[in-house]
Structures are given as C-alpha cells and as structure tokens.
Backbone as a chain_set.jsonl record, in Angstrom:
{"seq": "MPFPATSLATLLAVLVYFWMSMQVGRTRGAVGIPAPAMTGNDLLERTIRAHMNTLEWMPIFLPALWLFALGWGDKLAALFGVIWVIGRIVYFLGYIRAPSGRAMGFYIQALAGAVLLFGALGRVVWSLVTGA", "coords": {"N": [[13.397, 12.583, -17.108], [12.854, 9.049, -16.901], [10.114, 6.835, -16.009], [7.845, 8.771, -15.029], [5.144, 8.834, -14.26], [5.175, 5.928, -12.396], [7.229, 7.086, -11.033], [5.875, 8.738, -9.294], [3.175, 7.802, -7.899], [4.378, 5.739, -7.092], [6.081, 7.748, -4.627], [3.781, 9.085, -3.797], [2.774, 6.587, -2.783], [4.171, 5.977, -0.751], [4.329, 8.81, 1.131], [1.256, 8.751, 1.831], [1.863, 6.563, 3.271], [3.834, 7.496, 5.319], [1.585, 9.702, 5.797], [0.347, 7.832, 7.699], [1.452, 7.281, 10.024], [1.767, 9.22, 11.299], [-0.114, 9.865, 11.676], [-1.119, 7.71, 13.769], [1.029, 8.229, 16.384], [-0.363, 10.789, 16.763], [-2.942, 9.353, 17.425], [-2.09, 8.138, 19.427], [-1.412, 10.477, 21.082], [-4.238, 11.774, 21.592], [-5.373, 9.467, 22.879], [-4.053, 8.837, 25.187], [-2.163, 7.551, 26.143], [1.579, 6.876, 25.544], [4.443, 5.874, 23.689], [7.144, 3.278, 24.545], [4.674, 1.969, 24.391], [1.907, -0.069, 22.729], [-0.528, -1.594, 22.838], [-3.382, -0.769, 24.993], [-5.092, 0.584, 24.385], [-8.011, 0.043, 22.411], [-8.85, 1.667, 19.954], [-6.134, 3.222, 19.232], [-4.56, 0.587, 19.077], [-6.056, -0.532, 16.737], [-4.85, 1.311, 14.854], [-2.093, 1.701, 14.724], [-1.509, -0.375, 14.239], [-3.533, -1.052, 11.391], [-1.592, 0.312, 10.177], [1.188, -0.65, 10.418], [0.485, -2.829, 8.851], [-0.023, -1.771, 6.483], [2.918, -1.345, 5.959], [3.994, -4.037, 5.632], [2.642, -4.747, 3.594], [4.548, -3.378, 1.865], [6.845, -4.759, 0.637], [5.951, -6.492, -0.965], [4.019, -4.553, -2.709], [5.785, -2.258, -3.965], [8.578, -3.854, -5.676], [6.884, -5.28, -7.123], [5.327, -3.112, -8.783], [7.242, -1.464, -9.69], [8.172, -3.817, -11.249], [5.96, -4.024, -12.738], [5.87, -2.14, -14.427], [8.85, -1.745, -15.566], [8.295, -3.862, -17.72], [5.72, -3.628, -19.196], [5.089, -0.782, -19.195], [4.777, 2.39, -17.998], [2.175, 4.656, -17.349], [0.637, 2.531, -17.629], [1.323, 0.943, -14.848], [1.39, 3.094, -13.142], [-1.573, 3.81, -12.68], [-2.543, 0.779, -11.736], [-0.612, 1.268, -9.195], [-2.137, 4.048, -7.84], [-4.653, 2.986, -7.546], [-3.739, 1.302, -5.627], [-2.85, 2.708, -3.575], [-5.255, 4.443, -2.977], [-6.794, 2.438, -2.321], [-5.666, 1.198, -0.245], [-6.063, 3.44, 2.025], [-8.15, 3.73, 1.984], [-8.817, 1.063, 3.199], [-7.135, 2.231, 5.645], [-8.63, 3.35, 6.674], [-11.69, 2.495, 7.75], [-10.568, 0.368, 8.912], [-9.778, 1.913, 10.942], [-12.39, 2.926, 12.555], [-13.513, 0.451, 12.705], [-12.308, -2.858, 12.807], [-14.038, -5.432, 11.281], [-14.809, -3.031, 8.783], [-12.416, -3.036, 7.109], [-13.237, -4.589, 5.065], [-13.392, -3.747, 2.845], [-11.464, -1.728, 1.464], [-9.37, -3.713, 1.749], [-9.813, -5.398, -0.173], [-9.683, -3.706, -2.27], [-7.041, -3.074, -2.631], [-5.566, -5.219, -2.706], [-6.187, -6.369, -4.919], [-5.666, -4.273, -6.674], [-3.161, -4.765, -6.872], [-2.534, -7.984, -6.457], [-2.679, -7.445, -9.406], [-0.082, -6.02, -10.282], [1.797, -7.28, -8.948], [1.717, -10.145, -10.51], [1.153, -9.781, -12.702], [3.377, -8.9, -13.534], [5.224, -11.115, -13.461], [4.007, -12.414, -15.473], [4.687, -11.191, -17.286], [8.059, -10.961, -17.512], [8.14, -13.607, -16.964], [7.372, -14.346, -20.144], [9.178, -12.801, -21.3], [11.339, -14.807, -20.644], [11.021, -17.065, -21.917], [10.225, -16.238, -24.906], [12.37, -14.356, -25.982], [12.135, -12.147, -26.183]], "CA": [[13.137, 11.51, -15.826], [12.178, 7.401, -17.246], [8.575, 6.416, -15.481], [7.477, 9.851, -14.199], [3.8, 8.373, -13.186], [5.409, 5.424, -11.636], [7.61, 7.302, -9.693], [5.249, 9.714, -9.039], [2.597, 6.809, -7.618], [5.944, 5.741, -5.696], [6.298, 9.0, -3.468], [2.067, 9.08, -3.092], [2.941, 5.238, -1.659], [5.657, 6.881, 0.447], [3.717, 9.582, 2.063], [0.354, 8.018, 2.464], [2.273, 5.404, 4.488], [3.752, 8.498, 6.453], [0.581, 10.387, 6.917], [-0.485, 7.35, 8.595], [2.422, 6.955, 10.628], [1.651, 10.754, 11.724], [-1.615, 9.049, 12.464], [-0.398, 6.661, 15.279], [1.401, 10.03, 16.624], [-2.032, 11.792, 16.864], [-3.679, 8.865, 18.471], [-1.219, 8.114, 20.959], [-1.526, 12.301, 22.241], [-5.488, 11.571, 21.683], [-5.945, 8.307, 24.018], [-2.437, 9.076, 26.27], [-0.819, 6.215, 25.323], [3.071, 7.086, 25.175], [5.9, 5.082, 23.056], [6.295, 2.463, 23.522], [4.049, 0.998, 24.634], [1.167, -1.025, 21.76], [-1.547, -1.883, 23.486], [-3.651, -0.305, 26.206], [-6.905, 1.091, 23.888], [-8.969, -0.661, 20.827], [-8.248, 2.423, 19.09], [-4.739, 2.867, 19.011], [-4.495, -1.052, 18.242], [-6.852, -1.116, 15.218], [-3.936, 2.519, 14.145], [-0.829, 0.631, 14.857], [-2.347, -2.823, 13.216], [-4.214, -0.907, 10.149], [-0.533, 1.563, 9.369], [1.804, -1.969, 10.111], [-0.382, -3.709, 7.734], [0.505, -1.544, 5.123], [3.507, -1.582, 6.036], [3.592, -5.594, 5.62], [2.601, -5.442, 1.542], [4.779, -2.424, 0.937], [8.0, -5.118, 0.063], [4.907, -6.681, -2.148], [4.046, -3.12, -3.869], [7.117, -1.645, -4.82], [8.744, -4.186, -6.395], [5.215, -5.542, -8.659], [4.642, -1.583, -9.247], [8.562, -1.058, -10.73], [8.197, -4.463, -12.935], [5.336, -4.112, -13.593], [6.096, -0.324, -14.771], [9.326, -2.294, -17.759], [7.493, -4.48, -18.322], [4.02, -2.911, -19.52], [4.343, 0.882, -19.148], [5.084, 3.756, -16.956], [1.172, 4.966, -16.595], [-0.603, 1.844, -16.788], [1.694, 1.064, -13.683], [1.152, 4.213, -11.85], [-2.835, 3.802, -13.055], [-2.679, 0.604, -10.717], [-0.113, 2.08, -8.253], [-2.53, 4.941, -7.803], [-5.105, 2.219, -6.984], [-3.159, 0.858, -4.787], [-3.415, 3.443, -2.915], [-6.741, 4.806, -3.049], [-7.142, 1.065, -1.35], [-5.154, 1.389, 1.72], [-6.717, 4.373, 2.731], [-9.72, 2.889, 1.943], [-8.496, -0.241, 4.378], [-6.95, 2.288, 6.77], [-9.765, 4.321, 7.534], [-11.703, 1.356, 8.06], [-9.957, -0.572, 10.267], [-9.88, 2.875, 12.659], [-13.448, 2.518, 12.631], [-13.9, -0.874, 13.341], [-11.872, -3.961, 11.953], [-14.972, -5.106, 9.988], [-14.984, -1.6, 7.943], [-11.57, -3.034, 6.634], [-12.819, -5.223, 3.817], [-13.341, -3.296, 0.754], [-10.325, -1.549, 1.157], [-8.468, -4.86, 1.261], [-10.486, -5.742, -1.811], [-8.992, -2.762, -4.221], [-5.605, -2.792, -2.803], [-5.223, -6.494, -3.258], [-6.457, -6.298, -6.353], [-4.41, -3.71, -7.644], [-1.679, -5.773, -6.633], [-2.391, -9.029, -7.538], [-2.116, -7.636, -10.999], [0.378, -5.707, -10.462], [2.169, -8.972, -9.234], [1.298, -11.266, -11.569], [1.669, -9.011, -14.761], [5.205, -8.139, -13.518], [5.72, -12.178, -13.297], [3.791, -13.113, -16.13], [6.127, -10.578, -18.28], [9.515, -11.621, -17.28], [8.781, -15.225, -18.034], [6.907, -14.314, -21.581], [10.168, -12.477, -22.114], [12.845, -15.811, -20.517], [10.548, -17.799, -22.699], [10.307, -15.953, -25.649], [13.963, -13.944, -25.675], [12.115, -10.727, -25.934]], "C": [[12.721, 10.103, -16.788], [11.341, 7.238, -16.059], [8.272, 7.935, -15.017], [6.736, 9.445, -13.841], [4.197, 7.514, -12.077], [5.874, 6.047, -10.435], [6.91, 8.502, -8.922], [3.518, 8.817, -7.729], [3.292, 6.153, -6.445], [5.89, 6.419, -4.395], [5.154, 8.946, -2.671], [1.827, 7.789, -1.642], [3.256, 5.826, -0.79], [4.674, 7.617, 1.775], [1.921, 9.236, 2.175], [1.014, 6.375, 3.85], [3.011, 6.173, 5.841], [2.896, 9.103, 6.575], [0.438, 8.81, 8.053], [0.543, 6.6, 9.802], [2.485, 8.386, 11.47], [-0.122, 10.208, 12.338], [-1.193, 8.744, 14.376], [-0.247, 7.414, 16.072], [-0.299, 10.223, 17.123], [-2.888, 10.891, 17.95], [-2.826, 8.607, 19.934], [-1.602, 9.096, 22.28], [-3.281, 12.218, 22.598], [-5.988, 10.927, 23.354], [-4.858, 8.391, 25.191], [-2.277, 7.553, 26.602], [0.926, 6.187, 25.285], [3.557, 6.188, 24.776], [6.052, 4.132, 24.239], [5.569, 1.923, 23.689], [2.638, 0.817, 23.501], [-0.091, -1.405, 21.503], [-2.532, -1.208, 24.783], [-5.588, 0.062, 25.993], [-7.001, 0.583, 22.39], [-9.079, 0.439, 19.93], [-7.195, 3.55, 18.659], [-4.427, 1.761, 18.447], [-5.168, -0.687, 17.001], [-5.589, 0.692, 13.932], [-2.71, 2.092, 14.089], [-0.601, -0.437, 13.569], [-2.872, -2.13, 11.721], [-2.333, -0.199, 9.243], [0.678, 0.313, 9.14], [1.254, -3.157, 9.489], [0.081, -2.894, 6.435], [2.078, -1.38, 5.011], [4.684, -3.223, 5.666], [3.614, -5.459, 4.02], [3.16, -4.086, 1.29], [6.24, -3.545, -0.177], [6.954, -6.123, -1.088], [5.161, -5.146, -3.314], [4.965, -2.986, -4.494], [7.975, -2.155, -6.105], [8.211, -4.799, -7.781], [5.267, -4.259, -9.423], [6.154, -1.423, -9.885], [8.48, -2.327, -11.406], [7.489, -4.637, -13.349], [6.228, -2.455, -14.942], [7.208, -1.138, -16.912], [8.973, -2.92, -17.714], [6.471, -3.843, -19.323], [4.081, -1.787, -19.662], [4.557, 1.478, -18.461], [3.4, 4.72, -16.476], [0.565, 4.134, -16.775], [0.757, 1.48, -15.307], [1.014, 1.905, -12.618], [-0.714, 3.719, -12.029], [-2.935, 3.034, -11.543], [-2.374, 0.829, -9.483], [-0.655, 3.807, -7.694], [-3.928, 4.081, -6.611], [-5.159, 1.629, -5.986], [-3.927, 1.096, -3.957], [-4.291, 4.168, -1.899], [-6.505, 3.156, -1.869], [-7.091, 0.734, -0.189], [-5.297, 2.383, 2.504], [-8.084, 3.899, 3.028], [-9.594, 2.205, 3.732], [-7.848, 1.083, 6.358], [-7.641, 2.729, 7.862], [-11.398, 3.31, 8.185], [-12.06, 1.35, 8.946], [-10.759, 0.188, 11.477], [-11.016, 2.659, 12.809], [-13.95, 1.688, 13.731], [-13.286, -1.816, 12.29], [-12.515, -4.666, 10.384], [-15.14, -4.252, 8.72], [-13.772, -2.201, 6.837], [-11.357, -3.521, 5.474], [-12.719, -4.504, 2.287], [-12.586, -2.103, 0.48], [-9.115, -2.128, 1.242], [-8.242, -5.348, 0.146], [-9.393, -5.015, -2.918], [-7.722, -2.315, -3.28], [-5.117, -4.385, -3.016], [-5.774, -7.349, -4.582], [-5.9, -5.981, -7.306], [-2.967, -4.322, -7.486], [-1.263, -6.999, -6.984], [-2.374, -8.363, -9.093], [-1.319, -7.091, -11.053], [1.757, -7.232, -10.214], [1.848, -9.615, -10.374], [1.304, -10.516, -12.565], [2.667, -8.76, -14.498], [5.597, -10.097, -14.111], [5.239, -12.481, -14.601], [4.823, -12.422, -17.606], [7.369, -10.999, -18.298], [9.313, -13.228, -17.333], [7.971, -15.777, -19.593], [8.209, -13.789, -21.718], [11.199, -13.606, -21.666], [12.289, -16.384, -22.686], [10.629, -17.49, -24.541], [11.734, -14.976, -26.645], [13.087, -12.599, -26.445], [12.065, -9.444, -24.971]], "O": [[11.984, 10.528, -17.677], [11.893, 7.524, -14.997], [9.107, 8.012, -14.116], [6.966, 9.283, -12.643], [3.88, 7.845, -10.934], [5.443, 5.898, -9.291], [7.47, 9.103, -8.004], [3.016, 9.521, -6.853], [2.942, 6.047, -5.269], [5.705, 5.868, -3.31], [5.125, 8.828, -1.446], [1.307, 7.778, -0.526], [2.451, 6.237, 0.046], [4.405, 7.183, 2.895], [1.495, 9.964, 3.072], [0.596, 5.668, 4.767], [2.922, 5.777, 7.003], [2.916, 9.489, 7.744], [0.46, 9.008, 9.268], [0.31, 5.509, 10.322], [3.374, 8.504, 12.314], [-0.855, 10.361, 13.316], [-1.082, 9.284, 15.476], [-1.233, 7.611, 16.782], [-1.047, 9.564, 17.846], [-3.394, 11.333, 18.981], [-3.041, 8.888, 21.113], [-1.875, 8.941, 23.471], [-3.659, 12.549, 23.721], [-6.532, 11.395, 24.354], [-5.162, 7.775, 26.213], [-2.392, 6.787, 27.559], [1.387, 5.126, 24.864], [3.247, 5.209, 25.454], [5.093, 4.124, 25.011], [5.596, 0.924, 22.971], [2.163, 1.947, 23.399], [-0.671, -1.542, 20.426], [-1.872, -1.36, 25.811], [-6.614, -0.035, 26.665], [-6.197, 0.737, 21.471], [-9.519, 0.048, 18.849], [-7.407, 4.516, 17.925], [-3.996, 1.806, 17.294], [-4.348, -0.554, 16.093], [-5.661, 0.923, 12.725], [-2.252, 2.228, 12.954], [0.051, -0.906, 12.636], [-2.532, -2.831, 10.768], [-2.055, -0.284, 8.047], [1.148, 0.16, 8.012], [1.63, -4.313, 9.685], [0.523, -3.484, 5.45], [2.507, -1.276, 3.862], [5.906, -3.24, 5.521], [4.472, -5.985, 3.311], [2.467, -3.403, 0.536], [6.557, -3.252, -1.33], [7.516, -6.397, -2.149], [5.969, -4.84, -4.191], [5.107, -3.525, -5.592], [8.172, -1.522, -7.142], [8.685, -4.856, -8.915], [5.252, -4.302, -10.653], [5.963, -1.141, -11.068], [8.783, -2.088, -12.575], [7.547, -5.316, -14.374], [6.912, -2.262, -15.947], [6.941, -1.169, -18.113], [9.976, -3.259, -17.086], [6.923, -3.662, -20.454], [3.14, -1.34, -20.318], [4.604, 0.649, -17.552], [3.39, 5.375, -15.434], [-0.523, 4.324, -16.232], [0.818, 2.59, -14.778], [0.353, 1.592, -11.628], [-0.997, 3.066, -11.025], [-3.186, 3.629, -10.495], [-3.214, 0.749, -8.587], [0.144, 4.636, -7.258], [-4.156, 4.353, -5.432], [-6.184, 1.342, -5.367], [-4.951, 0.568, -3.522], [-4.208, 4.408, -0.695], [-6.04, 3.171, -0.729], [-7.861, 0.245, 0.637], [-4.774, 2.385, 3.618], [-8.794, 3.77, 4.026], [-9.995, 2.574, 4.836], [-8.05, 0.864, 7.553], [-7.559, 2.682, 9.089], [-12.013, 3.761, 9.152], [-12.978, 1.765, 9.653], [-11.585, -0.147, 12.326], [-10.975, 1.71, 13.592], [-14.443, 1.846, 14.848], [-13.586, -1.71, 11.101], [-12.112, -4.645, 9.22], [-15.583, -4.761, 7.691], [-14.017, -1.93, 5.661], [-10.347, -3.408, 4.779], [-12.203, -4.698, 1.186], [-12.847, -1.424, -0.513], [-8.04, -1.583, 0.992], [-7.215, -5.661, -0.456], [-8.686, -5.419, -3.842], [-7.465, -1.111, -3.251], [-4.063, -4.511, -3.639], [-5.734, -8.513, -4.98], [-5.591, -6.574, -8.339], [-1.923, -4.15, -8.115], [-0.213, -7.307, -7.547], [-1.922, -9.121, -9.952], [-1.023, -7.196, -12.243], [2.354, -7.889, -11.066], [1.848, -8.835, -11.327], [1.643, -11.146, -13.567], [3.215, -8.178, -15.434], [6.23, -10.243, -15.156], [6.184, -12.973, -15.217], [5.406, -12.991, -18.53], [7.738, -11.486, -19.367], [10.21, -13.991, -17.693], [7.909, -16.909, -20.072], [8.723, -14.506, -22.576], [12.209, -13.48, -22.358], [12.734, -16.24, -23.825], [11.015, -18.351, -25.331], [11.872, -15.069, -27.865], [13.671, -12.127, -27.421], [12.078, -8.31, -25.451]]}, "num_chains": 1, "name": "protein.A"}
C-alpha cells in the first residue's frame, strides 16, 4: 500500500473526530438536552463547539496532509498529521473544561497544519517553477 503512514494518520484523525461526535451524544445524555437542541447548557455548547471546530479544520488539514505526503514523503507527513491530531485532542479537552483552555491545543494543531499547508504549497510552486 502506498503512503501507509499518511493513511494511518488520516484514519486516526477520522477516528478522533468520531470519538468527539460520541462525546457530544454522551454530553447530551448527561445534561438532559436531546437533539436537535444546540443550546441550553454551557458544557453541551462547549462540547458541540469543540467538535464543530474540528470539522471546520478538516478541509484544511486533509488535503494539506496528502499533498505534503506527495511532495515531502509519507513518514514526515504522517508525523505532522499525528501532531495535528494530538493538538485537536488537547484543544477539545481544554475547550470542554473552559473556553480559555483551548489555546495550547489550538497552537499545536495550527502549527502542524501550517507546516502541512505551506509545505505542500511550497513544493507545488517549486515543481511548477523548476519543472521537477
């Protein structure tokens, strides 16, 4: 299988996102607010927001991860992919505790995402300029 490490990082990101969605359901049950309500309890609102923020980052992360892997290699892309996932977990858990607790996780995942995005962009531009 080509790109096994990047494939694993992708699956890890999707599994973590799935876990987050399950946490939303668990929190709904714990606070007694059934779907489709999105408000009415601070813990539920923070859990939903942390989950949805991860969804907002996925269209940035996934193409950047794979384009980086094509340009710079499987294992290096996977490394930054796993760092991104760790950052999202730290973000999620910190945000659930208190909105101010999300900063460290945000910075971790934003840095990993920026490396993937701008690394992929740089490699594409380099290839266009040099023909390599």
